[in-house]
mmJSON file of the N, C-alpha and C atoms, coordinates in Angstrom:
{"data_MODEL":{"atom_site":{
"group_PDB":["ATOM","ATOM","ATOM","ATOM","ATOM","ATOM","ATOM","ATOM","ATOM","ATOM","ATOM","ATOM","ATOM","ATOM","ATOM","ATOM","ATOM","ATOM","ATOM","ATOM","ATOM","ATOM","ATOM","ATOM","ATOM","ATOM","ATOM","ATOM","ATOM","ATOM","ATOM","ATOM","ATOM","ATOM","ATOM","ATOM","ATOM","ATOM","ATOM","ATOM","ATOM","ATOM","ATOM","ATOM","ATOM","ATOM","ATOM","ATOM","ATOM","ATOM","ATOM","ATOM","ATOM","ATOM","ATOM","ATOM","ATOM","ATOM","ATOM","ATOM","ATOM","ATOM","ATOM","ATOM","ATOM","ATOM","ATOM","ATOM","ATOM","ATOM","ATOM","ATOM","ATOM","ATOM","ATOM","ATOM","ATOM","ATOM","ATOM","ATOM","ATOM","ATOM","ATOM","ATOM","ATOM","ATOM","ATOM","ATOM","ATOM","ATOM","ATOM","ATOM","ATOM","ATOM","ATOM","ATOM","ATOM","ATOM","ATOM","ATOM","ATOM","ATOM","ATOM","ATOM","ATOM","ATOM","ATOM","ATOM","ATOM","ATOM","ATOM","ATOM","ATOM","ATOM","ATOM","ATOM","ATOM","ATOM","ATOM","ATOM","ATOM","ATOM","ATOM","ATOM","ATOM","ATOM","ATOM","ATOM","ATOM","ATOM","ATOM","ATOM","ATOM","ATOM","ATOM","ATOM","ATOM","ATOM","ATOM","ATOM","ATOM","ATOM","ATOM","ATOM","ATOM","ATOM","ATOM","ATOM","ATOM","ATOM","ATOM","ATOM","ATOM","ATOM","ATOM","ATOM","ATOM","ATOM","ATOM","ATOM","ATOM","ATOM","ATOM","ATOM","ATOM","ATOM","ATOM","ATOM","ATOM","ATOM","ATOM","ATOM","ATOM","ATOM","ATOM","ATOM","ATOM","ATOM","ATOM","ATOM","ATOM","ATOM","ATOM","ATOM","ATOM","ATOM","ATOM","ATOM","ATOM","ATOM","ATOM","ATOM","ATOM","ATOM","ATOM","ATOM","ATOM","ATOM","ATOM","ATOM","ATOM","ATOM","ATOM","ATOM","ATOM","ATOM","ATOM","ATOM","ATOM","ATOM","ATOM","ATOM","ATOM"],
"id":[1,2,3,4,5,6,7,8,9,10,11,12,13,14,15,16,17,18,19,20,21,22,23,24,25,26,27,28,29,30,31,32,33,34,35,36,37,38,39,40,41,42,43,44,45,46,47,48,49,50,51,52,53,54,55,56,57,58,59,60,61,62,63,64,65,66,67,68,69,70,71,72,73,74,75,76,77,78,79,80,81,82,83,84,85,86,87,88,89,90,91,92,93,94,95,96,97,98,99,100,101,102,103,104,105,106,107,108,109,110,111,112,113,114,115,116,117,118,119,120,121,122,123,124,125,126,127,128,129,130,131,132,133,134,135,136,137,138,139,140,141,142,143,144,145,146,147,148,149,150,151,152,153,154,155,156,157,158,159,160,161,162,163,164,165,166,167,168,169,170,171,172,173,174,175,176,177,178,179,180,181,182,183,184,185,186,187,188,189,190,191,192,193,194,195,196,197,198,199,200,201,202,203,204,205,206,207,208,209,210,211,212,213],
"type_symbol":["N","C","C","N","C","C","N","C","C","N","C","C","N","C","C","N","C","C","N","C","C","N","C","C","N","C","C","N","C","C","N","C","C","N","C","C","N","C","C","N","C","C","N","C","C","N","C","C","N","C","C","N","C","C","N","C","C","N","C","C","N","C","C","N","C","C","N","C","C","N","C","C","N","C","C","N","C","C","N","C","C","N","C","C","N","C","C","N","C","C","N","C","C","N","C","C","N","C","C","N","C","C","N","C","C","N","C","C","N","C","C","N","C","C","N","C","C","N","C","C","N","C","C","N","C","C","N","C","C","N","C","C","N","C","C","N","C","C","N","C","C","N","C","C","N","C","C","N","C","C","N","C","C","N","C","C","N","C","C","N","C","C","N","C","C","N","C","C","N","C","C","N","C","C","N","C","C","N","C","C","N","C","C","N","C","C","N","C","C","N","C","C","N","C","C","N","C","C","N","C","C","N","C","C","N","C","C","N","C","C","N","C","C"],
"label_atom_id":["N","CA","C","N","CA","C","N","CA","C","N","CA","C","N","CA","C","N","CA","C","N","CA","C","N","CA","C","N","CA","C","N","CA","C","N","CA","C","N","CA","C","N","CA","C","N","CA","C","N","CA","C","N","CA","C","N","CA","C","N","CA","C","N","CA","C","N","CA","C","N","CA","C","N","CA","C","N","CA","C","N","CA","C","N","CA","C","N","CA","C","N","CA","C","N","CA","C","N","CA","C","N","CA","C","N","CA","C","N","CA","C","N","CA","C","N","CA","C","N","CA","C","N","CA","C","N","CA","C","N","CA","C","N","CA","C","N","CA","C","N","CA","C","N","CA","C","N","CA","C","N","CA","C","N","CA","C","N","CA","C","N","CA","C","N","CA","C","N","CA","C","N","CA","C","N","CA","C","N","CA","C","N","CA","C","N","CA","C","N","CA","C","N","CA","C","N","CA","C","N","CA","C","N","CA","C","N","CA","C","N","CA","C","N","CA","C","N","CA","C","N","CA","C","N","CA","C","N","CA","C","N","CA","C","N","CA","C","N","CA","C","N","CA","C","N","CA","C"],
"label_alt_id":[null,null,null,null,null,null,null,null,null,null,null,null,null,null,null,null,null,null,null,null,null,null,null,null,null,null,null,null,null,null,null,null,null,null,null,null,null,null,null,null,null,null,null,null,null,null,null,null,null,null,null,null,null,null,null,null,null,null,null,null,null,null,null,null,null,null,null,null,null,null,null,null,null,null,null,null,null,null,null,null,null,null,null,null,null,null,null,null,null,null,null,null,null,null,null,null,null,null,null,null,null,null,null,null,null,null,null,null,null,null,null,null,null,null,null,null,null,null,null,null,null,null,null,null,null,null,null,null,null,null,null,null,null,null,null,null,null,null,null,null,null,null,null,null,null,null,null,null,null,null,null,null,null,null,null,null,null,null,null,null,null,null,null,null,null,null,null,null,null,null,null,null,null,null,null,null,null,null,null,null,null,null,null,null,null,null,null,null,null,null,null,null,null,null,null,null,null,null,null,null,null,null,null,null,null,null,null,null,null,null,null,null,null],
"label_comp_id":["MET","MET","MET","THR","THR","THR","ARG","ARG","ARG","ARG","ARG","ARG","TYR","TYR","TYR","TRP","TRP","TRP","ASN","ASN","ASN","ILE","ILE","ILE","HIS","HIS","HIS","LEU","LEU","LEU","GLU","GLU","GLU","GLU","GLU","GLU","MET","MET","MET","MET","MET","MET","GLU","GLU","GLU","SER","SER","SER","GLY","GLY","GLY","VAL","VAL","VAL","HIS","HIS","HIS","PHE","PHE","PHE","ASP","ASP","ASP","HIS","HIS","HIS","GLY","GLY","GLY","THR","THR","THR","LYS","LYS","LYS","LYS","LYS","LYS","TRP","TRP","TRP","ASN","ASN","ASN","PRO","PRO","PRO","ARG","ARG","ARG","MET","MET","MET","VAL","VAL","VAL","PRO","PRO","PRO","TYR","TYR","TYR","ILE","ILE","ILE","SER","SER","SER","ALA","ALA","ALA","LYS","LYS","LYS","HIS","HIS","HIS","LYS","LYS","LYS","GLY","GLY","GLY","ILE","ILE","ILE","HIS","HIS","HIS","ILE","ILE","ILE","THR","THR","THR","ASN","ASN","ASN","LEU","LEU","LEU","THR","THR","THR","ARG","ARG","ARG","THR","THR","THR","VAL","VAL","VAL","HIS","HIS","HIS","PHE","PHE","PHE","LEU","LEU","LEU","SER","SER","SER","GLU","GLU","GLU","ALA","ALA","ALA","CYS","CYS","CYS","ASP","ASP","ASP","PHE","PHE","PHE","VAL","VAL","VAL","PHE","PHE","PHE","ASP","ASP","ASP","ALA","ALA","ALA","ALA","ALA","ALA","SER","SER","SER","ARG","ARG","ARG","GLY","GLY","GLY","LYS","LYS","LYS","PRO","PRO","PRO","PHE","PHE","PHE"],
"label_asym_id":["A","A","A","A","A","A","A","A","A","A","A","A","A","A","A","A","A","A","A","A","A","A","A","A","A","A","A","A","A","A","A","A","A","A","A","A","A","A","A","A","A","A","A","A","A","A","A","A","A","A","A","A","A","A","A","A","A","A","A","A","A","A","A","A","A","A","A","A","A","A","A","A","A","A","A","A","A","A","A","A","A","A","A","A","A","A","A","A","A","A","A","A","A","A","A","A","A","A","A","A","A","A","A","A","A","A","A","A","A","A","A","A","A","A","A","A","A","A","A","A","A","A","A","A","A","A","A","A","A","A","A","A","A","A","A","A","A","A","A","A","A","A","A","A","A","A","A","A","A","A","A","A","A","A","A","A","A","A","A","A","A","A","A","A","A","A","A","A","A","A","A","A","A","A","A","A","A","A","A","A","A","A","A","A","A","A","A","A","A","A","A","A","A","A","A","A","A","A","A","A","A","A","A","A","A","A","A","A","A","A","A","A","A"],
"label_entity_id":["1","1","1","1","1","1","1","1","1","1","1","1","1","1","1","1","1","1","1","1","1","1","1","1","1","1","1","1","1","1","1","1","1","1","1","1","1","1","1","1","1","1","1","1","1","1","1","1","1","1","1","1","1","1","1","1","1","1","1","1","1","1","1","1","1","1","1","1","1","1","1","1","1","1","1","1","1","1","1","1","1","1","1","1","1","1","1","1","1","1","1","1","1","1","1","1","1","1","1","1","1","1","1","1","1","1","1","1","1","1","1","1","1","1","1","1","1","1","1","1","1","1","1","1","1","1","1","1","1","1","1","1","1","1","1","1","1","1","1","1","1","1","1","1","1","1","1","1","1","1","1","1","1","1","1","1","1","1","1","1","1","1","1","1","1","1","1","1","1","1","1","1","1","1","1","1","1","1","1","1","1","1","1","1","1","1","1","1","1","1","1","1","1","1","1","1","1","1","1","1","1","1","1","1","1","1","1","1","1","1","1","1","1"],
"label_seq_id":[1,1,1,2,2,2,3,3,3,4,4,4,5,5,5,6,6,6,7,7,7,8,8,8,9,9,9,10,10,10,11,11,11,12,12,12,13,13,13,14,14,14,15,15,15,16,16,16,17,17,17,18,18,18,19,19,19,20,20,20,21,21,21,22,22,22,23,23,23,24,24,24,25,25,25,26,26,26,27,27,27,28,28,28,29,29,29,30,30,30,31,31,31,32,32,32,33,33,33,34,34,34,35,35,35,36,36,36,37,37,37,38,38,38,39,39,39,40,40,40,41,41,41,42,42,42,43,43,43,44,44,44,45,45,45,46,46,46,47,47,47,48,48,48,49,49,49,50,50,50,51,51,51,52,52,52,53,53,53,54,54,54,55,55,55,56,56,56,57,57,57,58,58,58,59,59,59,60,60,60,61,61,61,62,62,62,63,63,63,64,64,64,65,65,65,66,66,66,67,67,67,68,68,68,69,69,69,70,70,70,71,71,71],
"pdbx_PDB_ins_code":[null,null,null,null,null,null,null,null,null,null,null,null,null,null,null,null,null,null,null,null,null,null,null,null,null,null,null,null,null,null,null,null,null,null,null,null,null,null,null,null,null,null,null,null,null,null,null,null,null,null,null,null,null,null,null,null,null,null,null,null,null,null,null,null,null,null,null,null,null,null,null,null,null,null,null,null,null,null,null,null,null,null,null,null,null,null,null,null,null,null,null,null,null,null,null,null,null,null,null,null,null,null,null,null,null,null,null,null,null,null,null,null,null,null,null,null,null,null,null,null,null,null,null,null,null,null,null,null,null,null,null,null,null,null,null,null,null,null,null,null,null,null,null,null,null,null,null,null,null,null,null,null,null,null,null,null,null,null,null,null,null,null,null,null,null,null,null,null,null,null,null,null,null,null,null,null,null,null,null,null,null,null,null,null,null,null,null,null,null,null,null,null,null,null,null,null,null,null,null,null,null,null,null,null,null,null,null,null,null,null,null,null,null],
"Cartn_x":[-17.112,-15.943,-14.941,-13.733,-12.673,-12.076,-11.843,-11.236,-9.72,-9.116,-7.672,-7.081,-5.787,-5.105,-4.491,-4.917,-4.365,-3.436,-2.409,-1.375,-1.835,-2.86,-3.42,-3.111,-2.39,-1.979,-2.554,-3.168,-3.74,-2.676,-1.487,-0.419,-0.037,0.062,0.414,-0.692,-1.937,-3.053,-3.06,-2.75,-2.682,-1.562,-0.391,0.751,0.456,-0.306,-0.594,-1.772,-2.475,-3.562,-4.88,-5.082,-6.313,-7.528,-7.348,-8.471,-9.047,-8.341,-8.869,-9.858,-11.067,-12.129,-12.388,-13.522,-13.904,-14.231,-14.357,-14.772,-16.184,-16.499,-17.79,-18.958,-18.69,-19.768,-20.094,-19.147,-19.341,-19.335,-20.497,-20.536,-21.873,-21.894,-23.099,-23.617,-24.868,-25.409,-25.35,-25.271,-25.168,-23.802,-22.858,-21.523,-21.419,-22.49,-22.469,-21.886,-22.23,-21.663,-20.147,-19.569,-18.138,-17.311,-17.948,-17.244,-17.1,-15.875,-15.662,-15.583,-15.204,-15.067,-14.993,-15.043,-14.818,-13.656,-12.755,-11.602,-11.26,-11.324,-10.984,-11.709,-13.0,-13.804,-13.632,-12.989,-12.772,-13.32,-14.003,-14.455,-13.284,-13.235,-12.215,-12.899,-12.417,-13.003,-12.562,-13.475,-13.199,-12.368,-11.086,-10.195,-10.425,-10.94,-11.213,-12.261,-13.311,-14.346,-13.795,-12.963,-12.382,-11.552,-10.722,-9.887,-10.765,-11.819,-12.718,-13.342,-13.915,-14.569,-13.572,-12.393,-11.355,-10.917,-10.797,-10.456,-11.541,-12.803,-13.905,-13.89,-13.596,-13.537,-12.403,-11.256,-10.124,-10.493,-11.185,-11.645,-12.578,-13.521,-14.495,-13.805,-12.897,-12.189,-11.304,-10.61,-9.756,-10.573,-11.708,-12.563,-13.115,-13.56,-14.096,-13.014,-11.818,-10.712,-10.289,-10.311,-9.911,-10.921,-12.167,-13.187,-13.212,-12.327,-12.222,-13.262,-13.846,-14.853,-14.168,-14.78,-14.187,-14.46,-13.578,-13.73,-13.853],
"Cartn_y":[7.175,7.084,6.138,6.585,5.794,4.827,3.607,2.579,2.775,2.814,2.981,1.802,1.625,0.575,1.193,0.71,1.161,0.075,0.471,-0.446,-1.133,-1.982,-2.691,-4.169,-4.763,-6.159,-6.993,-8.102,-8.999,-9.525,-9.828,-10.368,-9.395,-8.106,-7.099,-6.934,-7.051,-6.944,-8.125,-9.311,-10.494,-10.354,-9.895,-9.734,-8.73,-7.686,-6.661,-7.036,-8.123,-8.601,-7.882,-7.303,-6.576,-7.496,-8.754,-9.687,-10.08,-9.796,-10.11,-9.032,-9.464,-8.535,-8.598,-8.107,-8.138,-9.555,-9.722,-11.007,-11.357,-12.631,-13.083,-12.618,-12.228,-11.743,-10.271,-9.517,-8.094,-7.894,-8.054,-7.903,-7.339,-6.788,-6.223,-7.216,-7.641,-8.617,-8.161,-6.864,-6.383,-6.679,-7.135,-7.456,-8.875,-9.654,-11.055,-11.229,-10.395,-10.609,-10.434,-9.754,-9.457,-10.381,-11.258,-12.187,-13.519,-14.005,-15.257,-16.468,-16.281,-17.424,-16.939,-17.904,-17.652,-18.526,-17.971,-18.74,-18.3,-19.224,-18.961,-17.738,-17.628,-16.537,-15.204,-15.174,-13.935,-14.122,-13.106,-13.14,-12.824,-13.507,-13.273,-12.569,-11.392,-10.588,-11.102,-11.053,-11.453,-10.353,-10.592,-9.566,-9.311,-10.278,-10.069,-8.971,-9.042,-8.0,-6.678,-6.743,-5.532,-4.791,-5.522,-4.901,-4.267,-4.969,-4.445,-3.116,-3.089,-1.877,-0.77,-1.117,-0.116,0.536,-0.246,0.281,1.233,0.854,1.734,3.038,2.949,4.145,5.065,4.488,5.281,5.987,5.275,5.883,7.053,6.865,7.896,9.142,8.949,10.074,10.777,9.997,10.592,11.448,10.923,11.67,12.946,12.836,13.993,15.059,14.633,15.574,16.23,15.471,16.057,17.079,17.0,17.999,19.143,19.107,20.175,20.134,18.989,18.852,18.916,19.6,19.658,18.368,18.064,16.89,17.318],
"Cartn_z":[-5.439,-4.572,-5.229,-5.366,-5.98,-4.976,-5.415,-4.56,-4.566,-3.392,-3.269,-2.522,-2.625,-1.883,-0.639,0.51,1.785,2.303,2.979,3.455,4.746,4.638,5.783,5.606,6.547,6.423,7.563,7.216,8.22,9.181,8.656,9.498,10.603,10.254,11.251,12.286,11.839,12.768,13.736,13.235,14.094,15.125,14.676,15.58,16.695,16.377,17.383,18.283,17.95,18.796,18.59,17.429,17.136,17.191,16.91,16.833,18.187,19.281,20.605,21.02,21.344,21.689,23.187,23.609,25.021,25.457,26.746,27.283,26.813,26.812,26.302,27.177,28.412,29.278,29.011,28.483,28.192,26.689,26.071,24.627,24.193,23.012,22.42,21.39,21.474,20.525,19.069,18.825,17.445,16.822,17.619,17.11,16.568,16.63,16.185,14.781,13.791,12.446,12.375,13.354,13.319,14.197,14.951,15.83,15.107,15.016,14.282,15.21,16.475,17.383,18.826,19.738,21.163,21.587,22.39,22.854,24.27,25.204,26.607,27.163,26.85,27.387,26.694,25.537,24.789,23.376,22.877,21.496,20.558,19.436,18.413,17.244,16.916,15.855,14.487,13.533,12.159,11.488,11.31,10.756,9.275,8.539,7.119,6.951,7.748,7.691,8.225,9.253,9.826,8.784,8.04,7.003,5.93,5.539,4.506,4.943,6.154,6.628,6.958,7.424,7.672,6.37,5.327,4.011,3.5,3.687,3.279,4.076,5.371,6.205,5.753,5.404,4.913,3.601,2.705,1.452,1.731,2.644,2.975,3.532,4.483,5.095,4.066,3.225,2.196,1.229,0.775,-0.158,0.48,1.727,2.428,2.631,3.004,3.222,1.907,0.825,-0.465,-0.961,-0.471,-0.818,0.185,1.172,2.154,3.252,3.483,4.54,5.91,6.867,8.222,9.003,9.924,10.779,12.221],
"occupancy":[1.0,1.0,1.0,1.0,1.0,1.0,1.0,1.0,1.0,1.0,1.0,1.0,1.0,1.0,1.0,1.0,1.0,1.0,1.0,1.0,1.0,1.0,1.0,1.0,1.0,1.0,1.0,1.0,1.0,1.0,1.0,1.0,1.0,1.0,1.0,1.0,1.0,1.0,1.0,1.0,1.0,1.0,1.0,1.0,1.0,1.0,1.0,1.0,1.0,1.0,1.0,1.0,1.0,1.0,1.0,1.0,1.0,1.0,1.0,1.0,1.0,1.0,1.0,1.0,1.0,1.0,1.0,1.0,1.0,1.0,1.0,1.0,1.0,1.0,1.0,1.0,1.0,1.0,1.0,1.0,1.0,1.0,1.0,1.0,1.0,1.0,1.0,1.0,1.0,1.0,1.0,1.0,1.0,1.0,1.0,1.0,1.0,1.0,1.0,1.0,1.0,1.0,1.0,1.0,1.0,1.0,1.0,1.0,1.0,1.0,1.0,1.0,1.0,1.0,1.0,1.0,1.0,1.0,1.0,1.0,1.0,1.0,1.0,1.0,1.0,1.0,1.0,1.0,1.0,1.0,1.0,1.0,1.0,1.0,1.0,1.0,1.0,1.0,1.0,1.0,1.0,1.0,1.0,1.0,1.0,1.0,1.0,1.0,1.0,1.0,1.0,1.0,1.0,1.0,1.0,1.0,1.0,1.0,1.0,1.0,1.0,1.0,1.0,1.0,1.0,1.0,1.0,1.0,1.0,1.0,1.0,1.0,1.0,1.0,1.0,1.0,1.0,1.0,1.0,1.0,1.0,1.0,1.0,1.0,1.0,1.0,1.0,1.0,1.0,1.0,1.0,1.0,1.0,1.0,1.0,1.0,1.0,1.0,1.0,1.0,1.0,1.0,1.0,1.0,1.0,1.0,1.0,1.0,1.0,1.0,1.0,1.0,1.0],
"B_iso_or_equiv":[0.0,0.0,0.0,0.0,0.0,0.0,0.0,0.0,0.0,0.0,0.0,0.0,0.0,0.0,0.0,0.0,0.0,0.0,0.0,0.0,0.0,0.0,0.0,0.0,0.0,0.0,0.0,0.0,0.0,0.0,0.0,0.0,0.0,0.0,0.0,0.0,0.0,0.0,0.0,0.0,0.0,0.0,0.0,0.0,0.0,0.0,0.0,0.0,0.0,0.0,0.0,0.0,0.0,0.0,0.0,0.0,0.0,0.0,0.0,0.0,0.0,0.0,0.0,0.0,0.0,0.0,0.0,0.0,0.0,0.0,0.0,0.0,0.0,0.0,0.0,0.0,0.0,0.0,0.0,0.0,0.0,0.0,0.0,0.0,0.0,0.0,0.0,0.0,0.0,0.0,0.0,0.0,0.0,0.0,0.0,0.0,0.0,0.0,0.0,0.0,0.0,0.0,0.0,0.0,0.0,0.0,0.0,0.0,0.0,0.0,0.0,0.0,0.0,0.0,0.0,0.0,0.0,0.0,0.0,0.0,0.0,0.0,0.0,0.0,0.0,0.0,0.0,0.0,0.0,0.0,0.0,0.0,0.0,0.0,0.0,0.0,0.0,0.0,0.0,0.0,0.0,0.0,0.0,0.0,0.0,0.0,0.0,0.0,0.0,0.0,0.0,0.0,0.0,0.0,0.0,0.0,0.0,0.0,0.0,0.0,0.0,0.0,0.0,0.0,0.0,0.0,0.0,0.0,0.0,0.0,0.0,0.0,0.0,0.0,0.0,0.0,0.0,0.0,0.0,0.0,0.0,0.0,0.0,0.0,0.0,0.0,0.0,0.0,0.0,0.0,0.0,0.0,0.0,0.0,0.0,0.0,0.0,0.0,0.0,0.0,0.0,0.0,0.0,0.0,0.0,0.0,0.0,0.0,0.0,0.0,0.0,0.0,0.0],
"pdbx_formal_charge":[null,null,null,null,null,null,null,null,null,null,null,null,null,null,null,null,null,null,null,null,null,null,null,null,null,null,null,null,null,null,null,null,null,null,null,null,null,null,null,null,null,null,null,null,null,null,null,null,null,null,null,null,null,null,null,null,null,null,null,null,null,null,null,null,null,null,null,null,null,null,null,null,null,null,null,null,null,null,null,null,null,null,null,null,null,null,null,null,null,null,null,null,null,null,null,null,null,null,null,null,null,null,null,null,null,null,null,null,null,null,null,null,null,null,null,null,null,null,null,null,null,null,null,null,null,null,null,null,null,null,null,null,null,null,null,null,null,null,null,null,null,null,null,null,null,null,null,null,null,null,null,null,null,null,null,null,null,null,null,null,null,null,null,null,null,null,null,null,null,null,null,null,null,null,null,null,null,null,null,null,null,null,null,null,null,null,null,null,null,null,null,null,null,null,null,null,null,null,null,null,null,null,null,null,null,null,null,null,null,null,null,null,null],
"auth_seq_id":[1,1,1,2,2,2,3,3,3,4,4,4,5,5,5,6,6,6,7,7,7,8,8,8,9,9,9,10,10,10,11,11,11,12,12,12,13,13,13,14,14,14,15,15,15,16,16,16,17,17,17,18,18,18,19,19,19,20,20,20,21,21,21,22,22,22,23,23,23,24,24,24,25,25,25,26,26,26,27,27,27,28,28,28,29,29,29,30,30,30,31,31,31,32,32,32,33,33,33,34,34,34,35,35,35,36,36,36,37,37,37,38,38,38,39,39,39,40,40,40,41,41,41,42,42,42,43,43,43,44,44,44,45,45,45,46,46,46,47,47,47,48,48,48,49,49,49,50,50,50,51,51,51,52,52,52,53,53,53,54,54,54,55,55,55,56,56,56,57,57,57,58,58,58,59,59,59,60,60,60,61,61,61,62,62,62,63,63,63,64,64,64,65,65,65,66,66,66,67,67,67,68,68,68,69,69,69,70,70,70,71,71,71],
"auth_comp_id":["MET","MET","MET","THR","THR","THR","ARG","ARG","ARG","ARG","ARG","ARG","TYR","TYR","TYR","TRP","TRP","TRP","ASN","ASN","ASN","ILE","ILE","ILE","HIS","HIS","HIS","LEU","LEU","LEU","GLU","GLU","GLU","GLU","GLU","GLU","MET","MET","MET","MET","MET","MET","GLU","GLU","GLU","SER","SER","SER","GLY","GLY","GLY","VAL","VAL","VAL","HIS","HIS","HIS","PHE","PHE","PHE","ASP","ASP","ASP","HIS","HIS","HIS","GLY","GLY","GLY","THR","THR","THR","LYS","LYS","LYS","LYS","LYS","LYS","TRP","TRP","TRP","ASN","ASN","ASN","PRO","PRO","PRO","ARG","ARG","ARG","MET","MET","MET","VAL","VAL","VAL","PRO","PRO","PRO","TYR","TYR","TYR","ILE","ILE","ILE","SER","SER","SER","ALA","ALA","ALA","LYS","LYS","LYS","HIS","HIS","HIS","LYS","LYS","LYS","GLY","GLY","GLY","ILE","ILE","ILE","HIS","HIS","HIS","ILE","ILE","ILE","THR","THR","THR","ASN","ASN","ASN","LEU","LEU","LEU","THR","THR","THR","ARG","ARG","ARG","THR","THR","THR","VAL","VAL","VAL","HIS","HIS","HIS","PHE","PHE","PHE","LEU","LEU","LEU","SER","SER","SER","GLU","GLU","GLU","ALA","ALA","ALA","CYS","CYS","CYS","ASP","ASP","ASP","PHE","PHE","PHE","VAL","VAL","VAL","PHE","PHE","PHE","ASP","ASP","ASP","ALA","ALA","ALA","ALA","ALA","ALA","SER","SER","SER","ARG","ARG","ARG","GLY","GLY","GLY","LYS","LYS","LYS","PRO","PRO","PRO","PHE","PHE","PHE"],
"auth_asym_id":["A","A","A","A","A","A","A","A","A","A","A","A","A","A","A","A","A","A","A","A","A","A","A","A","A","A","A","A","A","A","A","A","A","A","A","A","A","A","A","A","A","A","A","A","A","A","A","A","A","A","A","A","A","A","A","A","A","A","A","A","A","A","A","A","A","A","A","A","A","A","A","A","A","A","A","A","A","A","A","A","A","A","A","A","A","A","A","A","A","A","A","A","A","A","A","A","A","A","A","A","A","A","A","A","A","A","A","A","A","A","A","A","A","A","A","A","A","A","A","A","A","A","A","A","A","A","A","A","A","A","A","A","A","A","A","A","A","A","A","A","A","A","A","A","A","A","A","A","A","A","A","A","A","A","A","A","A","A","A","A","A","A","A","A","A","A","A","A","A","A","A","A","A","A","A","A","A","A","A","A","A","A","A","A","A","A","A","A","A","A","A","A","A","A","A","A","A","A","A","A","A","A","A","A","A","A","A","A","A","A","A","A","A"],
"auth_atom_id":["N","CA","C","N","CA","C","N","CA","C","N","CA","C","N","CA","C","N","CA","C","N","CA","C","N","CA","C","N","CA","C","N","CA","C","N","CA","C","N","CA","C","N","CA","C","N","CA","C","N","CA","C","N","CA","C","N","CA","C","N","CA","C","N","CA","C","N","CA","C","N","CA","C","N","CA","C","N","CA","C","N","CA","C","N","CA","C","N","CA","C","N","CA","C","N","CA","C","N","CA","C","N","CA","C","N","CA","C","N","CA","C","N","CA","C","N","CA","C","N","CA","C","N","CA","C","N","CA","C","N","CA","C","N","CA","C","N","CA","C","N","CA","C","N","CA","C","N","CA","C","N","CA","C","N","CA","C","N","CA","C","N","CA","C","N","CA","C","N","CA","C","N","CA","C","N","CA","C","N","CA","C","N","CA","C","N","CA","C","N","CA","C","N","CA","C","N","CA","C","N","CA","C","N","CA","C","N","CA","C","N","CA","C","N","CA","C","N","CA","C","N","CA","C","N","CA","C","N","CA","C","N","CA","C","N","CA","C","N","CA","C","N","CA","C","N","CA","C"],
"pdbx_PDB_model_num":[1,1,1,1,1,1,1,1,1,1,1,1,1,1,1,1,1,1,1,1,1,1,1,1,1,1,1,1,1,1,1,1,1,1,1,1,1,1,1,1,1,1,1,1,1,1,1,1,1,1,1,1,1,1,1,1,1,1,1,1,1,1,1,1,1,1,1,1,1,1,1,1,1,1,1,1,1,1,1,1,1,1,1,1,1,1,1,1,1,1,1,1,1,1,1,1,1,1,1,1,1,1,1,1,1,1,1,1,1,1,1,1,1,1,1,1,1,1,1,1,1,1,1,1,1,1,1,1,1,1,1,1,1,1,1,1,1,1,1,1,1,1,1,1,1,1,1,1,1,1,1,1,1,1,1,1,1,1,1,1,1,1,1,1,1,1,1,1,1,1,1,1,1,1,1,1,1,1,1,1,1,1,1,1,1,1,1,1,1,1,1,1,1,1,1,1,1,1,1,1,1,1,1,1,1,1,1,1,1,1,1,1,1]
}}}
């Protein structure tokens, strides 16, 4: 799989509030690696990891689409 540059910016994600997750009472314990902090009863998602995995997902979808795979 070829690595590509996707136009994903941390600043834009912060401005749009992507890092705010569910309340601390409603959470899945499997999300622990992706939560960076708690603030006022809300989990804060680690955007660095989010950007990394989003980029990998974009690569995967792009490669699959270029091979004509159905979605």
